[in-house]
VEXPA-627158 format. One record per residue: residue number from 1; residue in one letter; x, y, z of N, C-alpha, C in turn. Coordinates in Angstrom, 1 decimal, decimal comma, m for minus. Layout:
REM residues N
resi:resn:n.u:n.v:n.w:ca.u:ca.v:ca.w:c.u:c.v:c.w
NUM:a:X:Y:Z:X:Y:Z:X:Y:Z
...
REM end
This chain:
REM residues 82
resi:resn:n.u:n.v:n.w:ca.u:ca.v:ca.w:c.u:c.v:c.w
1:m:111,1:63,0:38,1:110,5:64,2:38,8:110,8:65,4:37,9
2:e:109,8:66,3:37,9:110,2:67,5:37,3:109,6:68,8:38,3
3:h:110,4:69,8:37,9:109,8:71,1:38,9:109,5:72,2:37,8
4:y:108,4:72,6:37,5:107,9:73,5:36,6:108,5:73,2:35,1
5:g:108,4:71,9:34,8:108,6:71,2:33,7:110,1:71,2:33,4
6:n:110,9:71,1:34,3:112,3:71,0:34,2:112,8:69,8:34,8
7:k:113,6:69,0:34,1:114,4:67,9:34,7:115,5:68,3:35,7
8:n:116,1:69,5:35,3:117,3:69,9:36,0:117,5:71,3:35,7
9:i:118,3:72,0:36,5:118,3:73,6:36,4:119,7:73,9:35,9
10:v:120,5:72,8:35,5:122,0:73,2:35,1:122,0:73,1:33,5
11:y:121,0:72,8:32,9:121,2:72,5:31,3:121,9:73,6:30,7
12:k:121,2:74,7:30,9:121,7:75,9:30,1:123,1:76,1:30,3
13:r:123,4:76,2:31,6:124,9:76,8:31,8:125,8:75,6:31,7
14:l:125,5:74,3:31,6:126,4:73,3:31,3:126,8:73,3:29,9
15:k:125,6:73,5:28,9:125,9:73,6:27,8:126,8:74,6:27,4
16:a:126,5:75,8:28,0:127,1:77,1:27,5:128,7:76,9:27,9
17:a:128,9:76,4:29,1:130,3:76,4:29,8:131,0:75,2:28,9
18:r:130,5:74,1:28,4:131,2:73,0:27,8:131,6:73,5:26,4
19:k:130,6:74,4:25,7:130,8:75,0:24,2:132,0:76,0:24,6
20:k:132,2:76,8:25,6:133,1:78,1:25,9:134,4:77,2:26,2
21:a:134,5:76,0:26,6:135,7:75,3:26,7:136,0:74,4:25,6
22:r:135,2:74,6:24,7:135,4:73,7:23,3:135,8:72,2:23,5
23:i:134,7:71,7:24,4:134,9:70,5:24,9:133,5:69,6:24,4
24:s:133,7:68,6:23,6:132,5:67,7:23,1:131,8:67,1:24,3
25:q:130,6:66,7:23,9:130,0:66,1:24,9:130,7:64,8:25,3
26:g:131,2:63,9:24,2:131,9:62,9:24,5:133,3:62,9:25,3
27:d:133,9:64,1:24,9:135,2:64,3:25,9:134,9:64,6:27,3
28:l:133,7:65,2:27,5:133,2:65,7:29,0:132,6:64,4:29,6
29:a:132,1:63,5:28,7:131,7:62,2:29,3:133,1:61,4:29,7
30:a:134,1:61,3:29,0:135,2:60,7:29,3:136,0:61,3:30,5
31:k:135,8:62,6:30,7:136,4:63,2:32,1:135,6:62,9:33,1
32:m:134,3:62,9:32,9:133,4:62,4:34,1:133,7:60,8:34,5
33:q:133,9:59,9:33,6:134,3:58,6:33,8:135,6:58,6:34,5
34:t:136,6:59,3:34,3:137,8:59,3:35,1:137,6:59,7:36,7
35:m:136,4:60,4:37,0:136,0:60,7:38,3:135,0:59,5:39,0
36:n:135,0:58,5:38,0:134,0:57,2:38,6:132,5:57,8:38,3
37:v:132,2:58,5:37,5:130,8:58,8:37,3:130,5:58,1:36,0
38:n:129,4:57,3:36,1:128,9:56,3:35,0:128,1:57,2:34,2
39:i:128,5:57,8:33,2:127,8:58,9:32,2:128,3:58,6:30,7
40:d:127,6:58,7:29,7:128,2:58,7:28,4:127,5:59,9:27,6
41:q:128,0:60,1:26,4:127,7:61,1:25,5:126,2:61,5:25,6
42:q:125,3:60,2:25,3:124,0:60,4:25,1:123,3:60,9:26,4
43:m:123,8:60,5:27,4:123,3:61,1:28,8:123,7:62,6:29,0
44:i:124,7:63,1:28,7:125,0:64,3:28,5:124,1:65,2:27,8
45:s:123,9:64,6:26,5:123,0:65,3:25,5:121,6:65,5:26,0
46:r:121,1:64,4:26,8:119,9:64,5:27,4:119,7:65,7:28,5
47:i:120,9:65,8:29,4:120,9:66,9:30,3:121,0:68,1:29,9
48:e:121,6:68,3:28,8:121,8:69,6:28,0:120,4:69,9:27,2
49:r:119,5:69,1:27,0:118,2:69,3:26,7:117,0:69,3:27,4
50:n:117,7:69,1:28,7:116,8:69,2:29,8:115,7:68,0:30,1
51:q:116,3:66,7:29,8:115,5:65,6:29,5:116,0:64,6:30,5
52:r:116,9:65,0:31,4:117,6:63,9:32,3:117,7:64,7:33,7
53:v:117,3:64,0:34,8:117,8:64,7:36,2:119,3:64,4:36,2
54:v:119,9:65,2:37,0:121,3:65,5:37,3:121,3:65,4:38,8
55:t:122,3:64,5:39,5:122,4:64,4:40,6:123,5:65,4:41,1
56:d:123,4:65,5:42,5:124,3:66,7:43,3:125,7:66,0:42,8
57:y:126,0:64,8:43,0:127,3:64,3:42,7:127,9:64,6:41,2
58:e:127,0:64,5:40,5:127,4:64,9:39,0:127,4:66,2:38,8
59:v:126,6:67,2:39,4:127,0:68,6:39,3:128,3:68,9:39,8
60:i:128,7:68,3:40,9:130,1:68,8:41,4:131,2:68,2:40,5
61:c:131,0:67,0:39,9:131,9:66,4:39,0:131,9:67,2:37,7
62:f:130,8:67,8:37,2:130,7:68,7:35,9:131,6:69,8:36,3
63:a:131,3:70,4:37,5:132,1:71,7:37,8:133,7:71,4:37,7
64:k:134,1:70,5:38,4:135,4:69,9:38,6:136,2:69,7:36,9
65:a:135,2:69,0:36,1:135,5:68,6:34,8:135,8:69,9:33,9
66:l:134,9:71,0:34,2:134,9:71,9:33,4:135,6:73,5:34,0
67:n:136,2:73,1:35,1:136,7:74,1:36,0:135,9:75,4:36,3
68:l:134,7:74,8:36,9:133,7:75,7:37,1:133,4:75,9:38,7
69:n:132,8:76,9:39,0:132,2:76,9:40,5:130,8:76,3:40,4
70:a:130,7:75,3:41,1:129,6:74,6:41,2:128,3:75,3:41,6
71:l:128,5:76,6:42,2:127,4:77,6:42,7:126,9:78,2:41,4
72:w:127,7:78,4:40,5:127,5:79,2:39,4:126,7:78,2:38,5
73:l:127,0:77,0:38,4:126,4:76,1:37,6:125,1:75,8:38,0
74:l:124,7:75,7:39,3:123,6:75,5:39,9:122,6:76,9:39,9
75:s:123,2:78,0:40,0:122,4:79,3:40,1:122,7:80,4:39,3
76:g:124,0:80,6:38,8:124,3:81,5:37,8:125,0:82,7:38,9
77:y:124,8:82,4:40,2:125,5:83,3:41,1:127,0:82,7:41,3
78:e:127,8:84,0:41,8:129,2:83,7:42,2:130,0:83,7:40,8
79:d:131,3:83,6:40,8:132,0:83,6:39,8:131,9:82,2:39,0
80:m:132,2:82,4:37,6:132,1:81,2:36,9:133,1:80,2:37,2
81:l:134,2:80,5:37,4:135,4:79,6:37,5:135,6:79,2:39,0
82:q:136,0:78,2:39,3:136,4:78,0:40,8:137,2:78,8:41,5
REM end
């Protein structure tokens, strides 16, 4: 499913937040797996390149893993941090 050519709306902010936190895609995948999210480095790469759909559960877990506000991740509004 695509919306205006996008598979997801978090890809830019997810990549920026991950880089700011100095966490590799592999390390982020490992953090996600500790929250029972079945995701690997290649999937995160596809999300960050806007080539994979992201579920609501994954958005919440990305926010927790990176200590972000989920609203910021989704929309850029509110504070970046939780």
